[in-house]
C-alpha positions as CSV (number, residue, x, y, z in Angstrom):
1,M,-126.9,-16.0,104.5
2,S,-126.5,-14.7,101.0
3,R,-123.2,-12.9,100.4
4,N,-122.1,-9.9,98.4
5,L,-120.8,-11.6,95.3
6,S,-119.5,-8.5,93.6
7,R,-116.1,-9.2,92.0
8,Q,-116.2,-12.8,93.3
9,V,-113.7,-14.9,91.4
10,L,-114.7,-18.5,90.6
11,A,-113.1,-21.3,88.7
12,A,-114.5,-24.4,87.1
13,V,-112.5,-27.5,86.0
14,D,-114.1,-30.0,83.6
15,L,-112.2,-33.3,83.4
16,G,-113.9,-34.5,80.2
17,S,-113.4,-37.8,78.5
18,N,-111.6,-36.1,75.6
19,S,-110.5,-32.7,76.9
20,F,-109.8,-31.1,80.2
21,H,-111.0,-27.5,80.5
22,M,-110.5,-24.8,83.1
23,V,-112.3,-21.4,83.2
24,V,-111.8,-18.6,85.7
25,A,-114.4,-15.9,85.8
26,R,-115.2,-12.8,87.9
27,Y,-118.8,-11.9,88.8
28,E,-119.4,-8.3,88.0
29,H,-122.6,-6.3,87.3
30,G,-124.8,-9.4,87.4
31,Q,-122.7,-11.3,84.9
32,L,-119.7,-13.7,84.8
33,Q,-116.7,-12.2,83.0
34,V,-114.2,-14.8,81.9
35,I,-110.7,-13.8,82.8
36,D,-108.8,-16.9,82.0
37,R,-109.3,-20.2,80.1
38,L,-107.1,-23.3,79.6
39,R,-107.9,-26.4,77.5
40,E,-105.9,-29.5,76.8
41,M,-106.7,-32.6,74.8
42,V,-106.0,-35.4,77.4
43,R,-108.1,-38.2,75.8
44,L,-108.8,-39.9,79.1
45,A,-111.5,-42.2,77.5
46,A,-109.0,-43.3,74.8
47,G,-106.6,-44.2,77.7
48,L,-109.0,-46.8,79.2
49,D,-107.7,-50.3,78.6
50,R,-109.7,-53.5,78.1
51,R,-110.3,-53.8,81.8
52,S,-111.6,-50.2,81.9
53,K,-108.6,-49.0,83.8
54,I,-106.9,-45.7,83.1
55,S,-103.5,-46.5,81.5
56,R,-100.3,-45.1,83.0
57,K,-99.7,-43.1,79.9
58,A,-103.1,-41.5,80.0
59,S,-102.8,-40.9,83.7
60,D,-99.5,-39.1,83.3
61,R,-101.0,-36.9,80.6
62,A,-103.9,-36.0,82.8
63,L,-101.8,-35.3,85.9
64,R,-99.4,-33.1,84.0
65,C,-102.4,-31.1,82.7
66,L,-103.9,-30.8,86.2
67,A,-100.6,-29.7,87.7
68,R,-100.6,-26.8,85.2
69,F,-104.2,-26.0,86.0
70,G,-103.3,-26.2,89.7
71,Q,-100.7,-23.6,89.4
72,R,-103.3,-21.1,88.2
73,L,-105.7,-22.1,91.0
74,R,-103.2,-22.4,93.8
75,D,-104.2,-19.2,95.6
76,M,-108.0,-19.6,95.3
77,R,-110.2,-20.6,98.2
78,A,-111.7,-24.1,98.1
79,E,-115.3,-22.8,98.0
80,S,-114.4,-20.8,94.9
81,V,-113.2,-23.8,92.8
82,R,-115.2,-26.7,91.6
83,A,-113.8,-29.6,89.6
84,V,-115.8,-32.5,88.2
85,G,-115.1,-35.7,86.3
86,T,-117.5,-37.1,83.7
87,N,-118.0,-40.4,81.8
88,A,-114.4,-41.7,81.6
89,L,-114.1,-41.4,85.4
90,R,-117.5,-42.9,85.9
91,K,-116.3,-45.9,83.9
92,A,-112.8,-46.3,85.1
93,R,-112.3,-49.1,87.6
94,N,-109.2,-47.4,89.1
95,A,-110.9,-44.0,89.3
96,T,-110.4,-43.8,93.1
97,D,-106.6,-44.2,92.8
98,F,-106.4,-41.8,89.9
99,L,-108.5,-39.2,91.7
100,Q,-106.3,-39.2,94.8
101,A,-103.3,-38.3,92.6
102,A,-105.4,-35.9,90.5
103,E,-106.6,-33.9,93.6
104,E,-103.0,-33.6,94.8
105,A,-101.9,-32.3,91.4
106,L,-104.8,-29.8,91.1
107,G,-104.8,-28.8,94.7
108,H,-108.6,-29.0,95.0
109,P,-111.2,-31.7,95.4
110,I,-112.5,-33.4,92.3
111,E,-116.1,-34.8,92.2
112,V,-117.4,-37.4,89.7
113,V,-120.9,-36.5,88.6
114,S,-123.6,-38.8,87.3
115,G,-124.7,-38.6,83.7
116,R,-127.9,-36.8,84.6
117,E,-126.1,-34.3,86.8
118,E,-123.7,-33.6,84.0
119,A,-126.7,-33.0,81.7
120,R,-128.2,-30.6,84.2
121,L,-125.0,-28.6,84.4
122,V,-124.6,-28.5,80.6
123,Y,-128.1,-27.1,80.3
124,L,-127.5,-24.5,82.9
125,G,-124.3,-23.3,81.1
126,A,-126.0,-23.3,77.7
127,A,-129.1,-21.5,79.0
128,H,-127.1,-18.7,80.6
129,S,-125.3,-18.0,77.3
130,L,-128.5,-17.7,75.2
131,P,-131.1,-14.9,75.0
132,E,-134.3,-15.5,76.9
133,Q,-137.2,-16.9,74.9
134,P,-140.5,-18.6,75.6
135,G,-141.1,-22.3,75.0
136,A,-139.1,-25.4,75.4
137,R,-135.5,-25.8,74.4
138,L,-133.6,-29.0,73.5
139,V,-129.9,-28.8,74.4
140,A,-127.4,-31.4,73.1
141,D,-123.8,-32.0,74.1
142,I,-121.6,-34.7,72.6
143,G,-118.6,-35.5,74.9
144,G,-115.8,-38.0,74.6
145,G,-117.7,-40.9,76.2
146,S,-121.3,-39.8,76.5
147,T,-123.9,-37.7,74.9
148,E,-126.3,-35.5,76.9
149,L,-129.8,-34.5,75.7
150,I,-131.7,-32.1,77.9
151,L,-135.2,-30.6,77.5
152,G,-136.1,-27.5,79.5
153,S,-137.3,-24.0,79.5
154,G,-135.6,-20.9,80.9
155,F,-133.0,-22.1,83.4
156,E,-135.1,-25.1,84.5
157,T,-134.7,-28.7,83.1
158,R,-137.6,-30.9,82.4
159,E,-136.1,-34.1,81.1
160,L,-132.4,-35.2,81.2
161,F,-130.9,-38.1,79.3
162,S,-127.3,-39.3,79.2
163,L,-126.5,-41.7,76.5
164,Y,-123.5,-44.1,76.4
165,M,-121.9,-42.9,73.2
166,G,-119.3,-40.2,72.6
167,C,-116.9,-39.0,69.9
168,V,-114.0,-41.0,71.4
169,S,-115.9,-44.3,72.0
170,I,-117.7,-44.3,68.5
171,T,-114.4,-43.3,66.7
172,E,-112.5,-46.1,68.4
173,K,-115.1,-48.7,67.8
174,F,-116.0,-48.0,64.2
175,F,-113.1,-46.0,62.7
176,P,-110.0,-47.8,64.2
177,G,-106.7,-46.6,62.9
178,G,-108.4,-43.6,61.4
179,K,-109.9,-45.5,58.5
180,I,-113.2,-44.2,57.1
181,S,-115.5,-45.9,54.7
182,A,-119.2,-45.8,53.7
183,R,-119.7,-49.2,55.4
184,R,-118.0,-48.1,58.6
185,W,-120.1,-44.9,58.6
186,Q,-123.4,-46.7,58.2
187,R,-122.5,-49.2,61.0
188,A,-121.6,-46.3,63.3
189,R,-124.9,-44.5,62.4
190,L,-126.9,-47.7,63.2
191,A,-125.2,-47.9,66.6
192,A,-126.0,-44.3,67.4
193,A,-129.6,-44.7,66.3
194,I,-130.0,-47.7,68.6
195,E,-128.6,-45.7,71.5
196,L,-131.1,-42.9,70.7
197,E,-134.1,-45.2,70.3
198,P,-135.2,-45.4,74.0
199,V,-135.4,-41.6,74.3
200,K,-136.5,-40.5,70.8
201,E,-140.3,-41.0,71.2
202,Q,-140.5,-39.3,74.6
203,L,-138.5,-36.2,73.4
204,Q,-140.6,-35.9,70.2
205,R,-143.8,-36.2,72.2
206,L,-142.9,-33.4,74.5
207,G,-141.6,-31.2,71.7
208,W,-139.4,-28.1,71.6
209,Q,-139.3,-24.7,70.0
210,Q,-135.5,-24.4,69.8
211,V,-132.6,-26.8,69.4
212,V,-129.1,-25.9,70.7
213,G,-125.8,-27.7,70.6
214,T,-122.8,-27.0,72.8
215,S,-119.2,-28.2,73.5
216,G,-116.3,-29.4,71.3
217,T,-117.8,-31.7,68.7
218,I,-120.8,-29.6,67.8
219,R,-118.8,-26.4,67.8
220,A,-116.2,-28.1,65.6
221,A,-118.9,-29.2,63.2
222,R,-120.3,-25.7,63.1
223,N,-116.9,-24.2,62.4
224,V,-116.3,-26.7,59.5
225,L,-119.7,-25.9,58.0
226,L,-119.0,-22.2,58.1
227,E,-115.4,-22.4,56.8
228,Q,-116.3,-24.8,54.0
229,G,-119.3,-22.6,53.0
230,W,-121.8,-25.4,53.7
231,S,-123.9,-23.4,56.2
232,D,-124.4,-19.7,57.1
233,G,-124.5,-20.4,60.8
234,P,-126.6,-23.3,62.1
235,V,-125.7,-27.0,61.9
236,T,-128.0,-28.6,59.3
237,Q,-128.6,-32.1,58.0
238,Q,-127.4,-31.2,54.5
239,G,-124.2,-29.7,56.0
240,L,-123.5,-32.9,57.9
241,A,-124.2,-34.9,54.8
242,N,-121.4,-32.8,53.1
243,I,-119.1,-33.6,56.0
244,E,-119.9,-37.3,55.6
245,Q,-119.2,-37.3,51.9
246,H,-115.9,-35.5,52.3
247,M,-114.7,-37.9,55.0
248,I,-115.7,-41.1,53.2
249,S,-114.1,-39.9,49.9
250,H,-110.8,-39.1,51.7
251,G,-110.8,-42.5,53.4
252,H,-108.6,-41.7,56.4
253,I,-108.4,-39.0,59.1
254,D,-104.8,-38.1,58.0
255,K,-106.1,-37.1,54.5
256,L,-109.0,-34.9,55.6
257,E,-109.0,-31.3,54.2
258,L,-111.7,-29.8,56.3
259,Q,-111.2,-26.1,56.9
260,G,-112.1,-25.0,60.4
261,L,-111.2,-28.3,62.0
262,S,-108.3,-28.2,64.5
263,S,-105.6,-30.8,64.3
264,Q,-106.4,-31.8,67.9
265,R,-110.0,-32.5,67.0
266,V,-109.3,-34.5,63.9
267,P,-108.7,-37.9,65.6
268,V,-112.1,-38.1,67.2
269,F,-114.1,-36.1,64.7
270,P,-115.6,-39.0,62.7
271,G,-117.4,-40.4,65.8
272,G,-118.7,-37.0,66.8
273,A,-119.9,-36.2,63.3
274,V,-121.8,-39.5,63.1
275,I,-123.5,-39.0,66.5
276,L,-124.5,-35.4,65.5
277,Q,-125.8,-36.5,62.0
278,T,-127.8,-39.4,63.5
279,M,-129.2,-37.1,66.2
280,L,-130.5,-34.6,63.7
281,A,-132.0,-37.3,61.5
282,E,-133.6,-39.4,64.2
283,L,-135.1,-36.5,66.0
284,N,-136.2,-34.7,62.8
285,I,-134.1,-31.6,63.6
286,D,-133.7,-29.3,60.6
287,S,-131.1,-26.9,62.1
288,M,-129.3,-26.6,65.4
289,L,-127.9,-23.3,66.9
290,V,-124.6,-23.5,68.8
291,A,-124.3,-22.0,72.3
292,R,-121.1,-20.8,74.0
293,G,-121.9,-22.1,77.4
294,A,-121.6,-25.7,78.5
295,L,-120.6,-27.8,81.5
296,R,-117.9,-25.6,82.9
297,E,-120.1,-22.5,82.6
298,G,-122.9,-24.4,84.3
299,L,-120.5,-25.2,87.1
300,L,-119.8,-21.5,87.6
301,Y,-123.5,-20.5,87.7
302,D,-124.2,-23.5,90.0
303,M,-121.5,-22.2,92.4
304,L,-122.9,-18.7,92.2
305,G,-126.3,-20.2,93.3
306,Q,-124.7,-22.0,96.2
307,L,-122.8,-18.8,97.4
308,A,-126.0,-16.8,97.1
309,D,-128.1,-19.3,99.1
310,R,-129.8,-20.6,95.9
311,D,-128.3,-24.0,96.2
312,V,-130.1,-26.5,93.9
313,R,-129.2,-29.2,96.4
314,D,-131.5,-27.6,99.0
315,R,-134.3,-27.8,96.4
316,S,-133.5,-31.4,95.7
317,V,-133.8,-32.3,99.4
318,R,-137.1,-30.5,99.6
319,A,-138.3,-32.6,96.6
320,L,-137.2,-35.8,98.3
321,E,-139.1,-34.8,101.4
322,Q,-142.2,-34.5,99.4
323,R,-141.7,-37.6,97.3
324,Y,-141.2,-39.8,100.3
325,H,-143.8,-38.1,102.5
326,V,-141.2,-37.2,105.2
327,D,-142.5,-35.5,108.4
328,V,-141.0,-32.1,107.6
329,E,-141.7,-30.6,111.0
330,H,-140.0,-33.5,112.9
331,G,-137.1,-33.4,110.5
332,G,-136.7,-29.7,111.1
333,R,-136.6,-30.2,114.8
334,V,-133.9,-32.9,114.5
335,E,-132.0,-30.6,112.1
336,R,-132.0,-27.7,114.5
337,T,-130.7,-29.9,117.4
338,A,-128.0,-31.5,115.2
339,L,-126.7,-28.2,114.0
340,A,-126.7,-26.8,117.5
341,L,-124.5,-29.8,118.6
342,F,-122.4,-29.3,115.5
343,D,-121.7,-25.7,116.3
344,Q,-120.4,-26.6,119.7
345,V,-117.8,-29.2,118.5
346,A,-117.0,-28.1,115.0
347,D,-113.7,-26.4,115.8
348,D,-112.5,-29.1,118.1
349,W,-113.4,-31.8,115.6
350,R,-112.2,-29.8,112.5
351,I,-115.5,-30.2,110.7
352,N,-116.2,-26.5,110.3
353,T,-116.7,-26.1,106.5
354,P,-120.0,-25.0,105.1
355,F,-120.4,-28.3,103.2
356,E,-120.0,-30.4,106.3
357,R,-122.7,-28.4,108.1
358,K,-125.0,-28.7,105.2
359,L,-124.4,-32.4,104.9
360,L,-125.5,-32.9,108.5
361,S,-128.5,-30.6,107.8
362,W,-129.7,-32.6,104.8
363,A,-129.2,-35.9,106.6
364,A,-131.3,-34.7,109.5
365,R,-134.1,-33.7,107.2
366,L,-134.0,-37.0,105.3
367,H,-133.2,-39.5,108.0
368,E,-136.8,-40.9,107.9
369,M,-137.3,-41.1,104.2
370,G,-137.1,-44.9,104.3
371,L,-140.2,-45.0,106.5
372,G,-142.2,-44.9,103.3
373,I,-141.2,-48.4,102.5
374,A,-141.2,-50.0,106.0
375,H,-140.4,-49.1,109.6
376,S,-138.2,-52.2,110.1
377,Q,-134.6,-51.3,109.0
378,Y,-135.9,-48.0,107.6
379,Q,-132.4,-46.5,107.8
380,R,-131.3,-49.1,105.2
381,H,-134.3,-48.3,103.0
382,G,-133.4,-44.6,103.2
383,W,-129.7,-45.4,102.3
384,Y,-130.8,-47.5,99.3
385,L,-133.2,-44.8,98.0
386,L,-130.5,-42.1,98.2
387,E,-127.8,-44.2,96.6
388,N,-130.0,-45.2,93.7
389,S,-131.8,-41.9,93.0
390,D,-130.7,-39.1,90.7
391,V,-130.5,-36.1,93.0
392,A,-129.9,-32.8,91.2
393,G,-126.9,-30.8,92.3
394,F,-125.2,-33.7,94.2
395,S,-122.0,-35.3,92.9
396,I,-121.7,-39.1,93.2
397,R,-119.4,-38.7,96.3
398,E,-121.7,-36.2,98.0
399,K,-124.7,-38.5,97.4
400,T,-122.8,-41.4,98.9
401,L,-121.8,-39.4,102.0
402,L,-125.4,-38.3,102.5
403,A,-126.8,-41.9,102.1
404,R,-124.2,-43.3,104.5
405,L,-125.2,-40.7,107.1
406,V,-128.8,-41.7,106.8
407,L,-127.8,-45.4,107.1
408,C,-125.9,-44.8,110.3
409,H,-128.3,-42.6,112.1
410,R,-129.8,-45.4,114.4
411,R,-129.3,-48.8,115.9
412,K,-126.0,-50.6,115.6
413,V,-123.3,-49.0,113.5
414,Q,-120.0,-50.6,112.5
415,Q,-116.6,-49.1,111.7
416,Q,-116.7,-50.8,108.3
417,E,-119.4,-48.4,107.1
418,F,-116.8,-45.7,107.0
419,Q,-113.6,-47.5,106.0
420,S,-114.3,-47.4,102.2
421,L,-114.7,-43.6,102.2
422,P,-112.0,-41.3,100.8
423,K,-109.9,-39.3,103.2
424,P,-110.7,-37.2,105.2
425,W,-114.2,-38.6,105.3
426,T,-113.1,-41.7,107.2
427,R,-112.7,-39.3,110.1
428,K,-115.4,-36.7,109.4
429,L,-118.4,-38.8,108.5
430,P,-118.4,-40.8,111.8
431,Q,-118.2,-37.5,113.7
432,L,-121.3,-36.2,111.8
433,A,-123.0,-39.5,112.3
434,V,-122.6,-39.2,116.1
435,L,-124.2,-35.7,116.1
436,L,-127.1,-37.0,113.9
437,R,-127.6,-40.0,116.2
438,L,-127.8,-37.8,119.3
439,A,-130.2,-35.4,117.7
440,V,-132.5,-38.2,116.5
441,L,-132.4,-39.8,119.9
442,L,-133.3,-36.6,121.7
443,H,-136.4,-36.2,119.5
444,R,-137.6,-39.8,119.8
445,G,-140.8,-38.6,121.5
446,R,-141.6,-36.4,118.4
447,S,-142.8,-33.6,120.7
448,A,-143.1,-30.1,119.3
449,N,-141.5,-28.8,122.5
450,S,-137.8,-27.9,122.3
451,T,-135.3,-30.2,124.0
452,A,-133.5,-29.2,127.2
453,P,-130.5,-26.8,127.0
454,L,-127.6,-29.1,126.0
455,E,-123.9,-28.7,126.2
456,L,-121.6,-31.0,124.1
457,A,-117.9,-31.0,124.5
458,A,-115.5,-33.1,122.3
459,R,-111.9,-34.0,122.6
460,K,-110.8,-36.4,119.8
461,R,-113.2,-39.4,120.2
462,R,-114.4,-38.5,123.7
463,L,-117.7,-36.6,124.2
464,K,-119.3,-35.2,127.2
465,L,-123.0,-34.3,127.0
466,R,-124.3,-32.2,129.8
467,V,-128.1,-32.4,130.3
468,P,-130.1,-30.8,133.1
469,A,-130.8,-33.4,135.8
470,A,-134.4,-32.3,136.2
471,W,-135.1,-32.8,132.5
472,L,-133.5,-36.3,132.6
473,D,-135.7,-37.2,135.6
474,K,-138.8,-36.3,133.5
475,H,-137.6,-38.2,130.5
476,P,-136.5,-41.6,131.8
477,L,-136.7,-43.2,128.3
478,T,-134.3,-40.7,126.9
479,R,-131.9,-41.4,129.8
480,A,-132.0,-45.1,129.0
481,D,-131.6,-44.3,125.2
482,L,-128.5,-42.2,125.9
483,R,-127.0,-45.0,128.0
484,A,-127.7,-47.5,125.1
485,E,-126.2,-45.0,122.6
486,A,-123.0,-44.8,124.6
487,R,-122.7,-48.6,124.1
488,Y,-123.5,-48.4,120.4
489,L,-120.8,-45.7,119.9
490,R,-118.1,-47.8,121.4
491,S,-118.3,-50.0,118.3
492,I,-116.9,-47.0,116.3
493,N,-114.4,-46.0,119.0
494,F,-116.3,-43.1,120.5
495,R,-116.7,-42.6,124.2
496,L,-119.9,-40.8,125.3
497,Q,-120.3,-39.6,128.9
498,I,-123.6,-38.3,130.1
499,E,-123.4,-35.7,132.8
500,A,-126.6,-34.6,134.7
501,T,-126.2,-30.9,135.7
């Protein structure tokens, strides 16, 4: 059910590759009113070593920052806080270990999002900070390790691209030690142009009526242009050419005299300026407006949608049902039975959060999506499709959990399927898998008729399913399937007892 969101306080934490941001806002009169902001330059991407591992020094910087954020968020409910990591955490080989310490410091879960999901959230934040206008809008965001380009209209995205270049990565590669020269600048521009090449034609073919930039690099460039008198507001190609000439003539970041550029931004500004200049030139953009909203604001509005029963993840699941020709009516019957079983054991099993219930619901609806490829091993096809699809609204971890549930909904299941999951999912996901397996089994006949009244009791890993004896007598196949299921579940240390009543 949708809730009364008046005066709801929400917080978003953005663990960017260059900076960490936190914003706390209150929802009043149909708008989000910011009541607190914190921002720290952590330079996580710069802290990745040659093996793509976060260094101890960078990790310590990040954890100290998150501990400060955590103090502000300590008394907020989990459903009111969302924290996400972006490119640096997508790349880091030791991200799992870091995230465990980071979540402890912050006091809230941290989800790593895909590049396309990051782009969607950036667009959502930017769109909410701009006046409504007809036509297509191109939104650009230059982060520390990636650059997002999103084409959309209103609050809906049409095309999303995440490119593997950012202000930190380009600066480190082409301006090491802070040295700037015309040759280095041209090499950096060529690299940025090569990265843009695969998406340039498609974006230009679709077209746009407005171009908007957001986040640190583009805002910093806009501020420099204003303070230096090189622009009266928008970011332009001529203004960026002036920045290029200034930086090359000064030769080193320590010698720059750009008004409007903060000392914290200086070390990574050359790479960001190159990307921005190349983007405008390659896409034939004359001028770019700058929006206030970005990823963290997008997180806030995404949370509002979830709290008001406008969860984009529900829409994504519906899109997957259509794309893979899922039997929606059958999936709905399995979903209702799975949730009925969930509600009976949720408290005993400590799986009573809204997300856990939704995860089971989505898995029930999508458990047959692999049938579009083949019936044999279709649970594995469904798992593969989910793991390798961009699913709007889902973090990488959420998508992995959903895919693993689909994988484990039938046939033999092994404990190893759950061992690689982060705590507490090593306990929770097997429990949800048991409920999904029972629901699927009870609807094997695909009848539109409802199942018999069922009673499920759980105590740790022991379950007792009470089924009317008369119903079991009429459904001998189901009786046999339940006995077989009890044997399957022993392999993941569950004991299922069937009691005819």
